[in-house]
N, CA, C and O atoms as a Tripos MOL2 file, in Angstrom:
@<TRIPOS>MOLECULE
protein
  288   287    72     0     0
PROTEIN
NO_CHARGES

@<TRIPOS>ATOM
      1 N           1.0250   -1.1510    0.2180 N.3       1 ALA1
      2 CA         -0.1200   -0.0010   -0.0380 C.3       1 ALA1
      3 C           0.7730    1.2590    0.0990 C.2       1 ALA1
      4 O           0.4540    2.3410   -0.3950 O.2       1 ALA1
      5 N           2.0010    1.0330    0.8550 N.am      2 GLN2
      6 CA          3.1550    2.2760    0.7170 C.3       2 GLN2
      7 C           3.3360    2.6630   -0.6090 C.2       2 GLN2
      8 O           3.0380    3.7760   -1.0410 O.2       2 GLN2
      9 N           3.9310    1.5490   -1.4050 N.am      3 ARG3
     10 CA          4.2760    1.7870   -2.6960 C.3       3 ARG3
     11 C           3.3580    2.4970   -3.5830 C.2       3 ARG3
     12 O           3.5160    3.6010   -4.1040 O.2       3 ARG3
     13 N           2.4610    1.7610   -3.6660 N.am      4 TRP4
     14 CA          0.7300    2.2560   -4.2080 C.3       4 TRP4
     15 C           0.7080    3.9750   -3.9730 C.2       4 TRP4
     16 O           0.4320    4.8140   -4.8300 O.2       4 TRP4
     17 N           0.9830    4.1520   -2.9390 N.am      5 THR5
     18 CA          0.7480    5.5440   -2.5150 C.3       5 THR5
     19 C           1.7430    6.7940   -2.9320 C.2       5 THR5
     20 O           1.5510    7.9840   -3.1780 O.2       5 THR5
     21 N           2.9020    5.9350   -2.8900 N.am      6 GLU6
     22 CA          4.2660    6.8010   -3.5690 C.3       6 GLU6
     23 C           4.2370    6.8010   -5.1490 C.2       6 GLU6
     24 O           4.8060    7.6520   -5.8330 O.2       6 GLU6
     25 N           3.5690    5.8350   -5.5990 N.am      7 LYS7
     26 CA          3.6690    6.0090   -7.3250 C.3       7 LYS7
     27 C           1.9560    6.3800   -7.5440 C.2       7 LYS7
     28 O           1.4250    5.9360   -8.5620 O.2       7 LYS7
     29 N           1.2030    7.1190   -6.6600 N.am      8 GLY8
     30 CA         -0.1820    7.5950   -6.8830 C.3       8 GLY8
     31 C          -1.1000    6.5880   -7.3710 C.2       8 GLY8
     32 O          -2.1650    6.8350   -7.9380 O.2       8 GLY8
     33 N          -0.6690    5.5320   -7.1410 N.am      9 ILE9
     34 CA         -1.8000    4.4110   -7.7680 C.3       9 ILE9
     35 C          -3.0410    3.9680   -6.7310 C.2       9 ILE9
     36 O          -2.8820    3.9630   -5.5110 O.2       9 ILE9
     37 N          -4.0230    3.6800   -7.2420 N.am     10 SER10
     38 CA         -5.2840    3.4040   -6.4050 C.3      10 SER10
     39 C          -5.8040    2.1200   -6.7900 C.2      10 SER10
     40 O          -6.1440    1.9810   -7.9650 O.2      10 SER10
     41 N          -5.9320    1.0620   -5.9040 N.am     11 PRO11
     42 CA         -6.0280   -0.2480   -5.9470 C.3      11 PRO11
     43 C          -7.9770    0.0760   -6.8440 C.2      11 PRO11
     44 O          -8.6440    1.0840   -6.6100 O.2      11 PRO11
     45 N          -8.4310   -1.0820   -7.7970 N.am     12 ALA12
     46 CA         -9.3020   -1.0790   -7.8930 C.3      12 ALA12
     47 C         -10.4580   -1.2310   -7.1330 C.2      12 ALA12
     48 O         -10.2240   -1.9710   -6.1770 O.2      12 ALA12
     49 N         -11.7610   -0.7850   -7.1650 N.am     13 PRO13
     50 CA        -12.8320   -0.8400   -6.2450 C.3      13 PRO13
     51 C         -13.0530   -2.3660   -6.1860 C.2      13 PRO13
     52 O         -12.6440   -3.1060   -7.0800 O.2      13 PRO13
     53 N         -13.8060   -2.8670   -4.9520 N.am     14 VAL14
     54 CA        -13.9480   -4.0290   -4.8450 C.3      14 VAL14
     55 C         -15.2770   -4.3470   -5.7100 C.2      14 VAL14
     56 O         -16.3380   -3.7500   -5.5240 O.2      14 VAL14
     57 N         -15.0800   -5.4190   -6.7340 N.am     15 CYS15
     58 CA        -16.3670   -5.7840   -7.2130 C.3      15 CYS15
     59 C         -17.9680   -6.3860   -6.5510 C.2      15 CYS15
     60 O         -18.2950   -6.7210   -5.4130 O.2      15 CYS15
     61 N         -18.6040   -6.3390   -7.6490 N.am     16 ASP16
     62 CA        -19.9980   -6.7920   -7.2850 C.3      16 ASP16
     63 C         -20.1820   -8.3940   -6.9390 C.2      16 ASP16
     64 O         -19.3600   -9.1280   -7.4860 O.2      16 ASP16
     65 N         -21.0360   -8.9350   -6.2060 N.am     17 ASP17
     66 CA        -21.0470  -10.5160   -5.9590 C.3      17 ASP17
     67 C         -20.8110  -11.0950   -7.3810 C.2      17 ASP17
     68 O         -19.7830  -11.7110   -7.6620 O.2      17 ASP17
     69 N         -21.9890  -10.8260   -8.4120 N.am     18 ARG18
     70 CA        -21.9830  -11.6680   -9.3480 C.3      18 ARG18
     71 C         -20.2850  -11.5920  -10.4850 C.2      18 ARG18
     72 O         -19.8960  -12.4760  -11.2470 O.2      18 ARG18
     73 N         -19.8370  -10.6920  -10.2960 N.am     19 THR19
     74 CA        -18.5160  -10.8950  -10.7610 C.3      19 THR19
     75 C         -17.4770  -11.4790  -10.2650 C.2      19 THR19
     76 O         -16.6460  -12.1050  -10.9220 O.2      19 THR19
     77 N         -17.4680  -11.3080   -9.0910 N.am     20 PHE20
     78 CA        -16.6160  -11.9740   -7.9540 C.3      20 PHE20
     79 C         -16.6960  -13.6510   -8.0250 C.2      20 PHE20
     80 O         -15.7860  -14.4770   -7.9500 O.2      20 PHE20
     81 N         -18.2100  -13.8350   -8.2070 N.am     21 VAL21
     82 CA        -18.4590  -15.5660   -8.2590 C.3      21 VAL21
     83 C         -17.9940  -15.9940   -9.6480 C.2      21 VAL21
     84 O         -17.4900  -17.0850   -9.9160 O.2      21 VAL21
     85 N         -18.2190  -15.0290  -10.4640 N.am     22 ARG22
     86 CA        -17.7430  -15.6590  -11.9350 C.3      22 ARG22
     87 C         -16.0200  -15.4260  -12.1590 C.2      22 ARG22
     88 O         -15.3790  -16.1020  -12.9630 O.2      22 ARG22
     89 N         -15.5290  -14.5550  -11.4630 N.am     23 ARG23
     90 CA        -13.9230  -14.5280  -11.4750 C.3      23 ARG23
     91 C         -13.3820  -15.5120  -10.7990 C.2      23 ARG23
     92 O         -12.4460  -16.0830  -11.3590 O.2      23 ARG23
     93 N         -13.7310  -15.9210   -9.6370 N.am     24 VAL24
     94 CA        -13.4200  -17.0150   -8.4830 C.3      24 VAL24
     95 C         -13.2160  -18.3990   -9.2420 C.2      24 VAL24
     96 O         -12.2800  -19.1870   -9.1140 O.2      24 VAL24
     97 N         -14.5520  -18.5100  -10.2290 N.am     25 TYR25
     98 CA        -14.7820  -19.9250  -10.5080 C.3      25 TYR25
     99 C         -14.0300  -20.1250  -12.1010 C.2      25 TYR25
    100 O         -13.8870  -21.2270  -12.6300 O.2      25 TYR25
    101 N         -13.6690  -19.0330  -12.6130 N.am     26 LEU26
    102 CA        -12.6910  -19.1720  -13.6830 C.3      26 LEU26
    103 C         -11.4660  -19.2360  -13.0840 C.2      26 LEU26
    104 O         -10.7040  -20.0920  -13.5330 O.2      26 LEU26
    105 N         -11.0330  -18.4670  -12.0750 N.am     27 ASP27
    106 CA         -9.3440  -18.6870  -11.8690 C.3      27 ASP27
    107 C          -8.9670  -20.1180  -10.9400 C.2      27 ASP27
    108 O          -7.8990  -20.7280  -10.9910 O.2      27 ASP27
    109 N         -10.0080  -20.4140  -10.1940 N.am     28 LEU28
    110 CA         -9.7320  -21.3870   -9.2670 C.3      28 LEU28
    111 C         -10.4270  -23.0390   -9.9280 C.2      28 LEU28
    112 O          -9.9010  -24.1280   -9.6970 O.2      28 LEU28
    113 N         -11.4220  -22.8760  -10.5840 N.am     29 ALA29
    114 CA        -12.0940  -24.0410  -11.1080 C.3      29 ALA29
    115 C         -11.8520  -24.2760  -12.7140 C.2      29 ALA29
    116 O         -11.9010  -25.3840  -13.2480 O.2      29 ALA29
    117 N         -11.6380  -23.3000  -13.2480 N.am     30 GLY30
    118 CA        -11.3230  -23.1680  -14.4940 C.3      30 GLY30
    119 C         -12.6040  -23.2110  -15.3940 C.2      30 GLY30
    120 O         -12.5890  -23.6720  -16.5360 O.2      30 GLY30
    121 N         -13.6650  -22.7150  -14.8110 N.am     31 ARG31
    122 CA        -14.7140  -22.9350  -15.4060 C.3      31 ARG31
    123 C         -16.0420  -21.7900  -14.6650 C.2      31 ARG31
    124 O         -16.0440  -21.4420  -13.4840 O.2      31 ARG31
    125 N         -17.0580  -21.3800  -15.6850 N.am     32 ILE32
    126 CA        -17.9500  -20.3880  -14.9100 C.3      32 ILE32
    127 C         -18.7570  -21.0400  -14.2740 C.2      32 ILE32
    128 O         -19.1650  -22.1250  -14.6880 O.2      32 ILE32
    129 N         -19.1830  -20.4570  -13.0330 N.am     33 PRO33
    130 CA        -20.0390  -21.2310  -12.1310 C.3      33 PRO33
    131 C         -21.6260  -21.3760  -12.9030 C.2      33 PRO33
    132 O         -22.0420  -20.5430  -13.7090 O.2      33 PRO33
    133 N         -22.2440  -22.3660  -12.5550 N.am     34 THR34
    134 CA        -23.5410  -22.7770  -13.0880 C.3      34 THR34
    135 C         -24.5210  -21.6670  -12.4400 C.2      34 THR34
    136 O         -24.2770  -20.9910  -11.4410 O.2      34 THR34
    137 N         -25.5040  -21.6410  -13.1130 N.am     35 SER35
    138 CA        -26.4960  -20.6540  -12.6370 C.3      35 SER35
    139 C         -27.0420  -20.9310  -11.0770 C.2      35 SER35
    140 O         -27.4350  -19.9950  -10.3810 O.2      35 SER35
    141 N         -27.0250  -22.2140  -10.6400 N.am     36 THR36
    142 CA        -27.3050  -22.4470   -9.5970 C.3      36 THR36
    143 C         -26.4180  -21.9410   -8.5520 C.2      36 THR36
    144 O         -26.7490  -21.2710   -7.5740 O.2      36 THR36
    145 N         -25.3100  -22.3230   -8.8620 N.am     37 GLU37
    146 CA        -23.9790  -22.0610   -8.0640 C.3      37 GLU37
    147 C         -23.9290  -20.2980   -7.8790 C.2      37 GLU37
    148 O         -23.5970  -19.7830   -6.8110 O.2      37 GLU37
    149 N         -24.2970  -19.5320   -9.0450 N.am     38 ALA38
    150 CA        -24.0620  -18.4210   -8.7570 C.3      38 ALA38
    151 C         -25.1910  -17.8290   -8.1330 C.2      38 ALA38
    152 O         -24.9670  -16.8940   -7.3650 O.2      38 ALA38
    153 N         -26.4770  -18.2330   -8.3340 N.am     39 GLU39
    154 CA        -27.5510  -17.6340   -7.2730 C.3      39 GLU39
    155 C         -27.5540  -17.7420   -5.8680 C.2      39 GLU39
    156 O         -27.9380  -16.9510   -5.0060 O.2      39 GLU39
    157 N         -26.9150  -19.1800   -5.7750 N.am     40 ALA40
    158 CA        -26.7370  -19.3720   -4.1760 C.3      40 ALA40
    159 C         -25.9770  -18.4730   -3.5420 C.2      40 ALA40
    160 O         -26.3430  -17.8350   -2.5550 O.2      40 ALA40
    161 N         -24.5240  -18.3620   -4.2710 N.am     41 PHE41
    162 CA        -23.5900  -17.3280   -3.8720 C.3      41 PHE41
    163 C         -24.1820  -16.1820   -3.7130 C.2      41 PHE41
    164 O         -23.9730  -15.7960   -2.5630 O.2      41 PHE41
    165 N         -24.9420  -15.3050   -4.4180 N.am     42 ILE42
    166 CA        -25.1830  -13.9840   -4.4750 C.3      42 ILE42
    167 C         -26.5550  -14.0710   -3.4420 C.2      42 ILE42
    168 O         -26.7470  -13.1220   -2.6820 O.2      42 ILE42
    169 N         -27.2360  -14.9070   -3.4380 N.am     43 ALA43
    170 CA        -28.1880  -14.9110   -2.3410 C.3      43 ALA43
    171 C         -27.7060  -14.9590   -0.9880 C.2      43 ALA43
    172 O         -28.4300  -14.6090   -0.0560 O.2      43 ALA43
    173 N         -26.3060  -15.4490   -0.7850 N.am     44 ASP44
    174 CA        -25.9930  -15.9330    0.6560 C.3      44 ASP44
    175 C         -25.5620  -14.4760    1.4210 C.2      44 ASP44
    176 O         -24.8330  -13.6030    0.9490 O.2      44 ASP44
    177 N         -26.2360  -14.4790    2.7490 N.am     45 LYS45
    178 CA        -26.0340  -12.9660    3.2810 C.3      45 LYS45
    179 C         -24.5920  -13.0070    4.4520 C.2      45 LYS45
    180 O         -24.1230  -12.1400    5.1910 O.2      45 LYS45
    181 N         -24.2140  -14.4170    4.1880 N.am     46 SER46
    182 CA        -23.1120  -14.2380    5.2850 C.3      46 SER46
    183 C         -22.2630  -13.0340    5.2390 C.2      46 SER46
    184 O         -22.6030  -12.2120    4.3880 O.2      46 SER46
    185 N         -21.4340  -12.7990    5.8200 N.am     47 GLY47
    186 CA        -20.1710  -11.6660    5.8730 C.3      47 GLY47
    187 C         -18.8040  -12.2930    5.2490 C.2      47 GLY47
    188 O         -17.9530  -11.6840    4.6000 O.2      47 GLY47
    189 N         -18.8140  -13.7780    5.6420 N.am     48 GLN48
    190 CA        -17.9570  -14.6990    5.1980 C.3      48 GLN48
    191 C         -17.7390  -15.1460    3.7090 C.2      48 GLN48
    192 O         -16.6850  -15.6150    3.2790 O.2      48 GLN48
    193 N         -18.7970  -14.9510    3.0360 N.am     49 LYS49
    194 CA        -19.2980  -16.1230    2.0680 C.3      49 LYS49
    195 C         -17.9910  -15.7540    0.9050 C.2      49 LYS49
    196 O         -17.7820  -16.6300    0.0650 O.2      49 LYS49
    197 N         -17.1370  -14.5070    0.8510 N.am     50 ARG50
    198 CA        -16.3780  -14.5990   -0.3070 C.3      50 ARG50
    199 C         -14.9390  -15.7750    0.1630 C.2      50 ARG50
    200 O         -14.3870  -16.6300   -0.5300 O.2      50 ARG50
    201 N         -14.7560  -15.4720    1.2000 N.am     51 THR51
    202 CA        -13.7760  -16.2580    1.9430 C.3      51 THR51
    203 C         -13.9830  -17.6760    1.9710 C.2      51 THR51
    204 O         -13.0540  -18.4570    1.7650 O.2      51 THR51
    205 N         -15.4590  -18.1480    2.2780 N.am     52 SER52
    206 CA        -15.8850  -19.5160    2.0690 C.3      52 SER52
    207 C         -15.6400  -20.2310    0.8290 C.2      52 SER52
    208 O         -15.2220  -21.3540    0.5430 O.2      52 SER52
    209 N         -16.0870  -19.0820    0.1060 N.am     53 LEU53
    210 CA        -16.1300  -19.9330   -1.6100 C.3      53 LEU53
    211 C         -14.5730  -19.7660   -1.8670 C.2      53 LEU53
    212 O         -14.0600  -20.7590   -2.3850 O.2      53 LEU53
    213 N         -13.9850  -19.0310   -1.6850 N.am     54 VAL54
    214 CA        -12.5320  -19.3970   -2.3680 C.3      54 VAL54
    215 C         -12.2060  -20.6870   -1.5440 C.2      54 VAL54
    216 O         -12.0450  -21.6960   -2.2300 O.2      54 VAL54
    217 N         -12.0720  -20.8380   -0.0790 N.am     55 ASP55
    218 CA        -12.0100  -21.9680    0.6290 C.3      55 ASP55
    219 C         -12.2080  -23.2960   -0.3440 C.2      55 ASP55
    220 O         -11.3900  -24.0560   -0.8630 O.2      55 ASP55
    221 N         -13.7360  -23.2360   -0.3630 N.am     56 ARG56
    222 CA        -14.4560  -24.4910   -0.8500 C.3      56 ARG56
    223 C         -13.7790  -24.7240   -2.4550 C.2      56 ARG56
    224 O         -13.5490  -25.8360   -2.9310 O.2      56 ARG56
    225 N         -13.6040  -23.8260   -2.9320 N.am     57 LEU57
    226 CA        -12.8150  -23.9660   -4.3170 C.3      57 LEU57
    227 C         -11.5070  -24.5990   -4.2510 C.2      57 LEU57
    228 O         -11.2510  -25.5980   -4.9230 O.2      57 LEU57
    229 N         -10.4970  -23.9390   -3.3030 N.am     58 LEU58
    230 CA         -9.4010  -24.3120   -3.3370 C.3      58 LEU58
    231 C          -9.2430  -25.6230   -2.5580 C.2      58 LEU58
    232 O          -8.0640  -25.9120   -2.3550 O.2      58 LEU58
    233 N         -10.2140  -26.5490   -2.0380 N.am     59 ALA59
    234 CA         -9.9680  -27.9970   -1.4150 C.3      59 ALA59
    235 C         -10.8580  -28.4940   -2.5020 C.2      59 ALA59
    236 O         -11.1270  -29.6540   -2.1880 O.2      59 ALA59
    237 N         -11.3370  -28.2540   -3.4100 N.am     60 SER60
    238 CA        -11.9970  -28.9450   -4.6160 C.3      60 SER60
    239 C         -11.1750  -29.6160   -5.6350 C.2      60 SER60
    240 O         -10.2690  -28.9720   -6.1640 O.2      60 SER60
    241 N         -11.3710  -30.7270   -5.9390 N.am     61 PRO61
    242 CA        -10.7960  -31.6110   -6.9030 C.3      61 PRO61
    243 C         -10.4620  -30.6430   -8.6140 C.2      61 PRO61
    244 O          -9.6000  -30.7570   -9.4860 O.2      61 PRO61
    245 N         -11.6790  -29.7200   -8.4170 N.am     62 GLU62
    246 CA        -11.3030  -29.2290   -9.8200 C.3      62 GLU62
    247 C         -10.2630  -27.9530   -9.5840 C.2      62 GLU62
    248 O          -9.6440  -27.5840  -10.5810 O.2      62 GLU62
    249 N         -10.0720  -27.3770   -8.5480 N.am     63 TYR63
    250 CA         -8.8300  -26.3960   -7.9820 C.3      63 TYR63
    251 C          -7.6830  -27.4430   -8.7550 C.2      63 TYR63
    252 O          -7.1600  -27.0470   -9.7970 O.2      63 TYR63
    253 N          -7.2640  -29.0150   -8.0980 N.am     64 ALA64
    254 CA         -6.1790  -29.4760   -8.5470 C.3      64 ALA64
    255 C          -5.8600  -29.6440  -10.0830 C.2      64 ALA64
    256 O          -4.8030  -29.3410  -10.6360 O.2      64 ALA64
    257 N          -6.8980  -30.1430  -10.6120 N.am     65 ALA65
    258 CA         -7.1030  -30.0970  -12.0070 C.3      65 ALA65
    259 C          -6.8680  -28.8410  -12.9210 C.2      65 ALA65
    260 O          -6.1180  -28.8410  -13.8970 O.2      65 ALA65
    261 N          -7.4440  -28.0060  -12.5770 N.am     66 ARG66
    262 CA         -7.1070  -26.4700  -12.9400 C.3      66 ARG66
    263 C          -5.6910  -26.2070  -13.0810 C.2      66 ARG66
    264 O          -5.2370  -25.8740  -14.1760 O.2      66 ARG66
    265 N          -4.7750  -26.3640  -11.8010 N.am     67 MET67
    266 CA         -3.3470  -25.8990  -11.5630 C.3      67 MET67
    267 C          -2.6190  -27.1780  -12.4130 C.2      67 MET67
    268 O          -1.4790  -27.0180  -12.8480 O.2      67 MET67
    269 N          -3.2410  -28.2780  -12.5950 N.am     68 ARG68
    270 CA         -2.3350  -29.2870  -13.5320 C.3      68 ARG68
    271 C          -2.2850  -28.7250  -14.8880 C.2      68 ARG68
    272 O          -1.2830  -28.7760  -15.6000 O.2      68 ARG68
    273 N          -3.4920  -28.1430  -15.2470 N.am     69 ASP69
    274 CA         -3.7930  -27.5300  -16.4270 C.3      69 ASP69
    275 C          -3.0190  -26.4320  -16.7780 C.2      69 ASP69
    276 O          -2.4220  -26.2430  -17.8370 O.2      69 ASP69
    277 N          -3.0940  -25.6260  -15.6570 N.am     70 VAL70
    278 CA         -1.8550  -24.2740  -15.7040 C.3      70 VAL70
    279 C          -0.3940  -24.5520  -15.7700 C.2      70 VAL70
    280 O           0.3980  -23.9050  -16.4540 O.2      70 VAL70
    281 N          -0.1540  -25.3710  -15.1520 N.am     71 PHE71
    282 CA          1.4360  -25.5070  -14.9820 C.3      71 PHE71
    283 C           1.8360  -26.8280  -15.5870 C.2      71 PHE71
    284 O           2.7830  -27.4830  -15.1520 O.2      71 PHE71
    285 N           1.0290  -27.2290  -16.6840 N.am     72 ASP72
    286 CA          1.2340  -28.1310  -17.4200 C.3      72 ASP72
    287 C           1.7850  -27.8210  -18.7760 C.2      72 ASP72
    288 O           2.0120  -28.7310  -19.5730 O.2      72 ASP72
@<TRIPOS>BOND
     1     1     2 1
     2     2     3 1
     3     3     4 2
     4     3     5 am
     5     5     6 1
     6     6     7 1
     7     7     8 2
     8     7     9 am
     9     9    10 1
    10    10    11 1
    11    11    12 2
    12    11    13 am
    13    13    14 1
    14    14    15 1
    15    15    16 2
    16    15    17 am
    17    17    18 1
    18    18    19 1
    19    19    20 2
    20    19    21 am
    21    21    22 1
    22    22    23 1
    23    23    24 2
    24    23    25 am
    25    25    26 1
    26    26    27 1
    27    27    28 2
    28    27    29 am
    29    29    30 1
    30    30    31 1
    31    31    32 2
    32    31    33 am
    33    33    34 1
    34    34    35 1
    35    35    36 2
    36    35    37 am
    37    37    38 1
    38    38    39 1
    39    39    40 2
    40    39    41 am
    41    41    42 1
    42    42    43 1
    43    43    44 2
    44    43    45 am
    45    45    46 1
    46    46    47 1
    47    47    48 2
    48    47    49 am
    49    49    50 1
    50    50    51 1
    51    51    52 2
    52    51    53 am
    53    53    54 1
    54    54    55 1
    55    55    56 2
    56    55    57 am
    57    57    58 1
    58    58    59 1
    59    59    60 2
    60    59    61 am
    61    61    62 1
    62    62    63 1
    63    63    64 2
    64    63    65 am
    65    65    66 1
    66    66    67 1
    67    67    68 2
    68    67    69 am
    69    69    70 1
    70    70    71 1
    71    71    72 2
    72    71    73 am
    73    73    74 1
    74    74    75 1
    75    75    76 2
    76    75    77 am
    77    77    78 1
    78    78    79 1
    79    79    80 2
    80    79    81 am
    81    81    82 1
    82    82    83 1
    83    83    84 2
    84    83    85 am
    85    85    86 1
    86    86    87 1
    87    87    88 2
    88    87    89 am
    89    89    90 1
    90    90    91 1
    91    91    92 2
    92    91    93 am
    93    93    94 1
    94    94    95 1
    95    95    96 2
    96    95    97 am
    97    97    98 1
    98    98    99 1
    99    99   100 2
   100    99   101 am
   101   101   102 1
   102   102   103 1
   103   103   104 2
   104   103   105 am
   105   105   106 1
   106   106   107 1
   107   107   108 2
   108   107   109 am
   109   109   110 1
   110   110   111 1
   111   111   112 2
   112   111   113 am
   113   113   114 1
   114   114   115 1
   115   115   116 2
   116   115   117 am
   117   117   118 1
   118   118   119 1
   119   119   120 2
   120   119   121 am
   121   121   122 1
   122   122   123 1
   123   123   124 2
   124   123   125 am
   125   125   126 1
   126   126   127 1
   127   127   128 2
   128   127   129 am
   129   129   130 1
   130   130   131 1
   131   131   132 2
   132   131   133 am
   133   133   134 1
   134   134   135 1
   135   135   136 2
   136   135   137 am
   137   137   138 1
   138   138   139 1
   139   139   140 2
   140   139   141 am
   141   141   142 1
   142   142   143 1
   143   143   144 2
   144   143   145 am
   145   145   146 1
   146   146   147 1
   147   147   148 2
   148   147   149 am
   149   149   150 1
   150   150   151 1
   151   151   152 2
   152   151   153 am
   153   153   154 1
   154   154   155 1
   155   155   156 2
   156   155   157 am
   157   157   158 1
   158   158   159 1
   159   159   160 2
   160   159   161 am
   161   161   162 1
   162   162   163 1
   163   163   164 2
   164   163   165 am
   165   165   166 1
   166   166   167 1
   167   167   168 2
   168   167   169 am
   169   169   170 1
   170   170   171 1
   171   171   172 2
   172   171   173 am
   173   173   174 1
   174   174   175 1
   175   175   176 2
   176   175   177 am
   177   177   178 1
   178   178   179 1
   179   179   180 2
   180   179   181 am
   181   181   182 1
   182   182   183 1
   183   183   184 2
   184   183   185 am
   185   185   186 1
   186   186   187 1
   187   187   188 2
   188   187   189 am
   189   189   190 1
   190   190   191 1
   191   191   192 2
   192   191   193 am
   193   193   194 1
   194   194   195 1
   195   195   196 2
   196   195   197 am
   197   197   198 1
   198   198   199 1
   199   199   200 2
   200   199   201 am
   201   201   202 1
   202   202   203 1
   203   203   204 2
   204   203   205 am
   205   205   206 1
   206   206   207 1
   207   207   208 2
   208   207   209 am
   209   209   210 1
   210   210   211 1
   211   211   212 2
   212   211   213 am
   213   213   214 1
   214   214   215 1
   215   215   216 2
   216   215   217 am
   217   217   218 1
   218   218   219 1
   219   219   220 2
   220   219   221 am
   221   221   222 1
   222   222   223 1
   223   223   224 2
   224   223   225 am
   225   225   226 1
   226   226   227 1
   227   227   228 2
   228   227   229 am
   229   229   230 1
   230   230   231 1
   231   231   232 2
   232   231   233 am
   233   233   234 1
   234   234   235 1
   235   235   236 2
   236   235   237 am
   237   237   238 1
   238   238   239 1
   239   239   240 2
   240   239   241 am
   241   241   242 1
   242   242   243 1
   243   243   244 2
   244   243   245 am
   245   245   246 1
   246   246   247 1
   247   247   248 2
   248   247   249 am
   249   249   250 1
   250   250   251 1
   251   251   252 2
   252   251   253 am
   253   253   254 1
   254   254   255 1
   255   255   256 2
   256   255   257 am
   257   257   258 1
   258   258   259 1
   259   259   260 2
   260   259   261 am
   261   261   262 1
   262   262   263 1
   263   263   264 2
   264   263   265 am
   265   265   266 1
   266   266   267 1
   267   267   268 2
   268   267   269 am
   269   269   270 1
   270   270   271 1
   271   271   272 2
   272   271   273 am
   273   273   274 1
   274   274   275 1
   275   275   276 2
   276   275   277 am
   277   277   278 1
   278   278   279 1
   279   279   280 2
   280   279   281 am
   281   281   282 1
   282   282   283 1
   283   283   284 2
   284   283   285 am
   285   285   286 1
   286   286   287 1
   287   287   288 2
@<TRIPOS>SUBSTRUCTURE
     1 ALA1         2 RESIDUE 1 A ALA
     2 GLN2         6 RESIDUE 1 A GLN
     3 ARG3        10 RESIDUE 1 A ARG
     4 TRP4        14 RESIDUE 1 A TRP
     5 THR5        18 RESIDUE 1 A THR
     6 GLU6        22 RESIDUE 1 A GLU
     7 LYS7        26 RESIDUE 1 A LYS
     8 GLY8        30 RESIDUE 1 A GLY
     9 ILE9        34 RESIDUE 1 A ILE
    10 SER10       38 RESIDUE 1 A SER
    11 PRO11       42 RESIDUE 1 A PRO
    12 ALA12       46 RESIDUE 1 A ALA
    13 PRO13       50 RESIDUE 1 A PRO
    14 VAL14       54 RESIDUE 1 A VAL
    15 CYS15       58 RESIDUE 1 A CYS
    16 ASP16       62 RESIDUE 1 A ASP
    17 ASP17       66 RESIDUE 1 A ASP
    18 ARG18       70 RESIDUE 1 A ARG
    19 THR19       74 RESIDUE 1 A THR
    20 PHE20       78 RESIDUE 1 A PHE
    21 VAL21       82 RESIDUE 1 A VAL
    22 ARG22       86 RESIDUE 1 A ARG
    23 ARG23       90 RESIDUE 1 A ARG
    24 VAL24       94 RESIDUE 1 A VAL
    25 TYR25       98 RESIDUE 1 A TYR
    26 LEU26      102 RESIDUE 1 A LEU
    27 ASP27      106 RESIDUE 1 A ASP
    28 LEU28      110 RESIDUE 1 A LEU
    29 ALA29      114 RESIDUE 1 A ALA
    30 GLY30      118 RESIDUE 1 A GLY
    31 ARG31      122 RESIDUE 1 A ARG
    32 ILE32      126 RESIDUE 1 A ILE
    33 PRO33      130 RESIDUE 1 A PRO
    34 THR34      134 RESIDUE 1 A THR
    35 SER35      138 RESIDUE 1 A SER
    36 THR36      142 RESIDUE 1 A THR
    37 GLU37      146 RESIDUE 1 A GLU
    38 ALA38      150 RESIDUE 1 A ALA
    39 GLU39      154 RESIDUE 1 A GLU
    40 ALA40      158 RESIDUE 1 A ALA
    41 PHE41      162 RESIDUE 1 A PHE
    42 ILE42      166 RESIDUE 1 A ILE
    43 ALA43      170 RESIDUE 1 A ALA
    44 ASP44      174 RESIDUE 1 A ASP
    45 LYS45      178 RESIDUE 1 A LYS
    46 SER46      182 RESIDUE 1 A SER
    47 GLY47      186 RESIDUE 1 A GLY
    48 GLN48      190 RESIDUE 1 A GLN
    49 LYS49      194 RESIDUE 1 A LYS
    50 ARG50      198 RESIDUE 1 A ARG
    51 THR51      202 RESIDUE 1 A THR
    52 SER52      206 RESIDUE 1 A SER
    53 LEU53      210 RESIDUE 1 A LEU
    54 VAL54      214 RESIDUE 1 A VAL
    55 ASP55      218 RESIDUE 1 A ASP
    56 ARG56      222 RESIDUE 1 A ARG
    57 LEU57      226 RESIDUE 1 A LEU
    58 LEU58      230 RESIDUE 1 A LEU
    59 ALA59      234 RESIDUE 1 A ALA
    60 SER60      238 RESIDUE 1 A SER
    61 PRO61      242 RESIDUE 1 A PRO
    62 GLU62      246 RESIDUE 1 A GLU
    63 TYR63      250 RESIDUE 1 A TYR
    64 ALA64      254 RESIDUE 1 A ALA
    65 ALA65      258 RESIDUE 1 A ALA
    66 ARG66      262 RESIDUE 1 A ARG
    67 MET67      266 RESIDUE 1 A MET
    68 ARG68      270 RESIDUE 1 A ARG
    69 ASP69      274 RESIDUE 1 A ASP
    70 VAL70      278 RESIDUE 1 A VAL
    71 PHE71      282 RESIDUE 1 A PHE
    72 ASP72      286 RESIDUE 1 A ASP
């Protein structure tokens, strides 16, 4: 954050839930979420829903397969 300030750079604003769920599925699972997965995430009122989704995807077999493809 200090370097950003020195360089006059501002971080991007936090994205909305629809954008987040799509990006995190693409990054960690290598696919877009199903409509059911996306709607369940958007409907979730938990304050930790983003962290929970990332943790769940990191523990999934899809993440391992995605990283295999990325590093292959």
